[in-house]
Residue, then its C-alpha position, 0 to 999 in steps of 0.5 A: m568641851s573640856k576644861q583646861v588641866i593645869i600640870e605643875d610641879h613642886l618641890m616634895t615638902e616635909e609634911m607632903a613627904l610625911a603624908f606619902e608615907k603614912a600613906r604607905r605603909n597602910l597600903m602595905w599594912f592593908d597588903e600584909h594582912v588582907e588575906e589573913l582577914e578574909v577583907y574580899k570574902r567577908y567585907r563584899g558590898r562595904y567599904v574598907a580602909s586600913a588606918g593606924g594597922e587596923l583595918f576598919v570597916a562600914d557601909t560608906p564612906e562616910e561613915i570610913e572617914r568618921l571612924v577612922h578619923e576619930k581613931y587617927p584624925d593625923d593619918l591617911p588610911h587606904v581605903r577600898y570599897i569591895p565589889r558586892e560580887k566577884l569580877d574577873r579583870i583584865y589588865a592590859c597596858q600597851w607599848 
């Protein structure tokens, strides 16, 4: 049996808004630099993160978290795992 999920609606606090902005900024930086840094060619099978206008690379999620947190303890990084094999993906939605 599934556990009950409770969804609550709250006002956006100033702290939450700042966290969302940090996350958005790091995602945008990643998207703008992913090709020039050849992320999908160079880092297959590894974790990458963008924070503070930098790219971090590690073998484990714990290591990527440690690397980012050491340099940018208050930032909210954008983290991805780059699969070893290039996979085709099909995205679909039902209207």
